[in-house]
C-alpha positions as CSV (number, residue, x, y, z in Angstrom):
1,M,-30.2,15.6,-7.1
2,Q,-29.7,15.8,-10.9
3,I,-26.7,18.1,-10.4
4,L,-25.1,15.6,-8.1
5,K,-25.7,12.7,-10.6
6,K,-24.2,14.8,-13.4
7,S,-21.3,15.9,-11.4
8,F,-20.5,12.4,-10.3
9,L,-20.7,11.1,-13.9
10,L,-18.4,13.8,-15.1
11,A,-16.0,13.2,-12.3
12,L,-16.0,9.4,-13.2
13,I,-15.4,10.1,-16.9
14,L,-12.5,12.5,-16.0
15,A,-11.0,10.0,-13.5
16,T,-11.1,7.3,-16.2
17,G,-9.5,9.5,-18.7
18,V,-6.8,10.5,-16.2
19,C,-6.0,6.9,-15.2
20,S,-5.8,5.7,-18.7
21,R,-3.4,8.5,-19.5
22,L,-1.3,7.6,-16.5
23,F,-1.1,3.9,-17.4
24,A,-0.1,4.7,-20.9
25,Q,3.2,6.2,-19.7
26,G,4.6,2.8,-18.8
27,A,8.3,2.5,-17.9
28,A,9.2,6.1,-18.6
29,S,7.9,7.2,-15.1
30,K,9.6,4.4,-13.2
31,G,12.2,6.8,-11.7
32,A,9.6,9.1,-10.2
33,E,7.5,6.2,-9.0
34,D,10.5,4.5,-7.3
35,F,11.5,7.8,-5.7
36,M,8.0,8.5,-4.2
37,N,7.7,4.9,-3.0
38,S,11.2,4.9,-1.4
39,N,10.4,8.0,0.6
40,G,6.9,7.0,1.5
41,K,5.6,10.2,0.1
42,I,3.2,8.5,-2.4
43,Y,0.8,7.8,0.5
44,V,0.8,11.5,1.4
45,V,0.0,12.5,-2.2
46,V,-2.8,9.8,-2.4
47,A,-4.2,10.9,1.0
48,V,-4.3,14.6,-0.2
49,V,-5.9,13.7,-3.5
50,V,-8.6,11.6,-1.7
51,L,-9.3,14.4,0.8
52,I,-9.7,16.9,-2.1
53,V,-12.0,14.6,-3.9
54,I,-14.1,13.9,-0.8
55,A,-14.3,17.6,0.0
56,L,-15.5,18.4,-3.5
57,F,-18.2,15.7,-3.4
58,A,-19.3,16.9,0.0
59,Y,-19.5,20.5,-1.2
60,L,-21.6,19.4,-4.3
61,F,-24.0,17.4,-2.0
62,Y,-24.3,20.4,0.3
63,L,-25.0,22.7,-2.6
64,D,-27.5,20.3,-4.1
65,R,-29.5,20.1,-0.9
66,K,-29.3,23.9,-0.4
67,I,-30.6,24.5,-4.0
68,A,-33.4,21.9,-3.6
69,R,-34.5,23.6,-0.4
70,M,-34.5,27.0,-2.1
71,E,-36.5,25.6,-5.0
72,K,-39.0,24.1,-2.7
73,E,-39.5,27.5,-0.8
74,H,-39.8,29.3,-4.2
75,D,-42.5,26.8,-5.3
76,Q,-44.5,27.4,-2.1
77,Q,-44.6,31.1,-2.6
């Protein structure tokens, strides 16, 4: 469970850093933003990113449970 907590904290820190970096660009990225919004592609990009993040967290949760189970079996032996 510690691994999951540490991974979540790391992901939160990285996401905060990325978001602050994106907001710092300001008006320079207006052209790309308008292009993505006009075509409706921004929702596809957001959906793909969300799916990737959910899959990563699900995989980390699965690994954490598997490792905990293996540690428990090792301690019993």
